[in-house]
N, C-alpha and C positions, 0 to 999 in steps of 0.2 A: 504492499499500499503506498503512494507517493505521499510523505508530509510536505503542507504548503510552503513551510517553512527550512526544506533543507533544499539545495541544487539535486537535478536531476543525477542519477550517476550517466557514467559515459563509459565504454572501452575505447582504446587509443588503438588506430587503425595504420600500421608502417606503411610510409607508401615512397617507393622511390621517389628520389631527386628529378630526375627528369625521366619522360617515358620517348615512344618512338616518334619523329619528329622534331625534339628537343634540338637544344645545340649541348653538348658536352657540356658539364661544369662539375671542376672539381674544385672549386676556390672552398668547401668545405674542410678539405681534408690539410691537415695541419701537420707539417714537415718539419722538424727540429733539424739543426746545423748539425752536418757529420761531426764527430768527435766529441758532442758536448757531454754523453753521458760515461761514466766513472764505470770501471770494471770490477762488480766488488769480488772478493772472497768467493767461492766453488762452497766452502766452509758455511757460507754468510748464514746467520738463520733466514726461512720465510720470510719474518716479520719486519728485516732489514730489507727488504728490492718493494716494498709497496708504491712507490711511487714507477715502478718500472713496467707495470703492463699500460700504465697511461702514457708514455710516450712512446719511442722509436730508435734502435740502434741502427746506426750508419756510423760506415768505416767509409765508404766513398763520397767526397764533395764534391760540389757541384763542378768542380773541372777535373773529375777520375783519380783527384789522387788521394790516395789512404790514410789517414787519418783520428787521432784518438786514439784513446789505451785498449780496445777492440779492433783496436789494426792487428791482424793473426801475424804479418809479419813473415810471409812463406817465400819461399824461394820462387823469383819467377817463372820458371822450369813447373812447377807444381800450378801454379797460375794457367799458364798455356797448358798444363793437360787438365785442368778445371773447362779451358773454354773450349776443348774440343771435346769433352764430354756434354758440354751445353749445344753445339756446333750439331754432335749428332745426335744428339737427341728432339733437338727441332729438325734436320733434315728428314731422319727416320717416320717424324711424325706427319709430314710433309708428303713424302712417300709412301705411305700408309691409308692416306686420307684421300690420296686418289686410289687407289687401288678398291677401295668402299665405293666410291663412284663409281669405279670402273665393273663393279660388281662381284669383286674379287673377294669379296667378305659382307660382311653384313652388319656391322659396327665398327666405327673408333673413337678415341677419345684423345683428341693435343693438346698440349701444356702449353702449348704459345703465352709467352710472357712470362712460364714459370718455372722455368728448368732450374735456375738456383735454386729453389727451394728444396728439389731431388738431390739433385746432381752437387751442388755444396754439400748438403747435409752429409751426403754419402760419404766427400772427403774427408769430414771431421770425425766418422764413427773408425771403428776398426774393422777390419775386414767381416769378422766372426760375429760380430754383434747382429740381432735379428731385426730386419726390419718388418713393418708390418702397416703393409701402405693401402692408398685408396686407391682410382681407379689411374688417377693423373701422377702418378709418380715412376713412370718407366724409363726416366732418369738415372734412379736406383740398379736399374740391372746392367743398364750402358755404362752409368763410373762402375760399377765391378765389374766389367768384363764380359759380363754373361752374352755369348754369340749371338748374334742381328738375325743370322737363320732361325735360330730355336724360335727366337719372338715370330717370324713370322710365322714359322710352321702353326705359332699356336692364334695366329689371328686368322688363318686359312682353315682348320682344326683339319689338317691334313694327315696323311699318311707317316709324317713325320713328328707330330704333334705329340709332344711327349705326355700331354694332358688327354692325349685321345678322345679330342676332338669332345668332351662334358664337360668344359667351361666356356662362357661367352667369351668373345675374342676380345683380346686386351685382359684377358684376366689370369694374371701369368703366374705361375707358382713355381720357385727355383730355391730348392733349400742348398745345393751346392753353394750358391751367391748369400747365403741367410735374407731368400727374399719370401714372407708368406704368403702362402694362397691370398690373391686378390677376392673376396666376396662384391657382390654386386647390392646385396642388404646396406646399407649406410649403418658405422661406429660398431659392426659386430666387431671390426681388429679392434678393439680397443681395448677391452676387457684380454683379451686374447695375448696380447700386448706383455699386461700385470700380469697375466698368470706365466706366463712364459720368461718374466723378467722374475717374480720371484720363487720360480722352481730353479733360476740360475742361481740364486743368490741361497735359495737352500740347502742346493748340493753344495756352498762355495765354490762357483765357481767366479769367472771373471766376466765372462762376457754379460751388456747389456741389453736391452730393447731399447725400438724407436718405432713407434707409428704414428698413421698421417690421418688426418681426416678434414670433410670440409668444414666451412664454419656454420653450415646450416644443419651437419650433422653434432654440435654441439647441445642440438636441444633433443637429442636422443638417449633415453633411458642409461641405453650401453653409457655414453662416455661420462655421465655420473658415476654411474657402477664403479667405474674404472679409475675414475679418482676416486673414492671413496676408499679404496682398496690399497690405491700409490700411496694418499698421506698416512694411513694407519700403519704399514709394513713398510713407511719409506722404501717405495721399492723406486730399484734400480730403469726407469725409464726413460724415457723423451716422451711427452705427448704434443705431440704435434699440429696446431688447427691453420689450417692453410686458407685463410681469409681473402679468397679472390671478388668477393661483396656479390657473386651470385650462385643460391645454390638451384642448380637447371633455371627453373625463370622466376623463383623466388628471391626478391633480394636478401640479404642480409637483417635487416631490420626486422623480419619475422622468425629470426632466431636470437634477439636479443640486442643486434646490435647499433638497434638506436639508443640506448640507454648508456650500455656502455662498452669496453672494449672486451672482446675475445681470452686477450692475455687473463683479462682480471676475473675471469671462471676462477685462476690459482687462487685470489684472494681467503675465496671462503673457504677453500680447502685445506688452507694451510703448506698447501704449494709454492714451492716458489713460478715466478711469474715472467716472463721476457716477450716484448714486444719490438721485434725486428724488421728491417727493411726488406721485406721481400724479394725486392728485385735489385738488391744489391749482393754481390755473393760471396763477400768477403766476409758482411754481416751477420748471412747466416751462416757460414763455416765455422765465425768466432763464437754464434750464440750455441750453436751444436755443439762443438768442442770445451765449450761451459759448463753445458748440460752434463755431457758426455763424463766429464770430471768429476762433477758433481753425485754425479751417481754410482762412478767407480770407487771412490772413497766413500762410499756407504751414508751419504747425508740427502740421498733422497730423489725425489722426482723432481720433474719439470717439463713448465707447460709452455708452451713457444708460441704465440701467434704472428703468424709469417703477413704481414699485409701485402697484397698483392691485389692482380688486376687478371680476372679471365679474358682474356684477347679474341677467342672467337667462341663458339657456341659450347654449349655444353658438352654436347657428340654429334657425328653427320646427322645425327636424328633432331637435333635442334638447331631452330633461327633465330637468334639472338636479335636480330631487327625488332620481331614481333614484341619483342617486351622491354628496351632500353635503346636507349640514343645510338645513334650509329654514330660509328667511326669513335667511339669512346677511347679505345687502347688504344689511340696516337696521340689522347690528350692527357693519358696517366701520369701525374706529378710524377712519378717515379721511376720513368722511361725502361727500357730496354733490358734484361740483366747482361745479355749478349755484349750489348755495345757497349753498356756501362764496361763490363771485364775488358773488351775489347781497345777501348779509348783503355784505361788503365793503361793495361800494359805498351800501346804506345807510348804513354808519358813516362813509361819504364827505358823508353828507349829499348825492348829487348822484342818490339812487335811490329810491324808495318801491313797495309792496306793489300800491297802484293802478297806478304803473305798469309794475311784471314783470304783472301780470294783464291789463293794456292792448296789452304787447307779446305775451302767449304766445296772447291773443285775435287779434291781427293775424297770428301765424306760423300757426296752424292752418288760417286763409282763406286763405293764402297756399301752403300745400299742399296744399288742395282744390283750389285753382285749377289749379294745375300738374299735380296728378294729372288731374284732367276733360278739360285739353289733351290727356293726353296718351293717356287709353285712347281717345280719338276715332279714334287710329292704330292700337286694337287692343290687346288683352289676350292675355298667353299663356296661357291658358284656352281661347280660340279655336284654338288650333292654329297650324300654321305662317303666317307673315306676310309673310314674303320669299321674292322668286322664288325659284325652284327653280333658276334660271341664277346668282344670284346667289353660290353657290356657287363658282365659278372668276372672281371678282373679288376683288381684293386679296392674291395668293397669290402669286404673282412678280413682277417686275416685269418680265418678258418668257415671255407665259405660252408655255411647250414646247407642243411639235409635240403630243403624245399628249393637251395638259387640248386643247386648241383642237379637233383634233378629235372629244374626246366634249362641248366643246359647241356643236359643226356640228350632232352627233349631235341633242341635246336640243332645240335650237332646230328641225330638223328634225320633230323628234315634236309639239313645242309647235304648229307649225305645220297638221301634218296633222289633230291634235287640235282645232283650232282651226275649220278647214274640214269637219268632217265636224260640228260641233255647230252651222255655221251652212246647215246645209244645211236 
């Protein structure tokens, strides 16, 4: 019942700042000077980092110089290697996007503009640390040297697919590369990562876990369950929130982005929280290295918000022009991570445009070669390429009787069909 002396209650409905037809406008984005933030001790209590979720860790300034205490001061050849990983990720994405448009596969997800989030983080982790990615961190596999042909085989669900055609394209799994199976269901990987890290600690191991999800996924219950366990048990895990502004066609306000930063999720859980310029490869590396050291020295979990922008559609099934202003990526004030790292290397005097063009041409050929090799195993557009009987493999360690019965029946039917065809 409405009381006349009380105002009527109302709900806040999040609304994007721009819609289709509007001019891109990022004037509300606050960007602090690079090098402004102090780098706290990795053993500092979470309460000492209360301001960090509300600002932005940046290393590269507007002239692409590395400044401030977060500068990781890596060797130039390490940065060149990182540039190669990022450029290869982008080149691979472009090629696979075209393959989908040509009907060679059904689905693809690009990471355009977000290459640093995966590649720089992978560089800061140990090779045997376990990564629990979402579907936009293919750069981790590339940075860890996983063969491109295996990635293309999986995208095509062909005869060479190590997952036997059972996963949606781009849902990779590579235990040997410390890359946990991707799930299309949102945020499932967060409690899995925490559980894996808890097991590592319980065994007295030295390996940590890192997980990635989009900002929209922080609204899922799995995310909050993971944070609860992470804080209670001081779990050696890094929880990465990739805030690229859009969860498919829903903008970040629907996950709480209108009210506070996503790194601020850490405060309520008593976890260390950092917010980093996700288009600054050096800053991503530095923040990840800080969080990894904190985890390895038994000082608990860290939540890192990577503030970035999804430059293209959510996937090949999406048209971003239907829900946001056109050409927004070009106006994103934090720029392009590859261009920023390239400019930094040129400023150091160890790189130039000719070298960059030569590398780009080399990587195009590298991806073409891998694609051609994978296509010899078939493409998804040609239909089922795995034997039907393989559906019974790798499901149970010991196959139950009813599946053995079904497998035997299928084998008998196949033998009968082959005998008829041979007549």
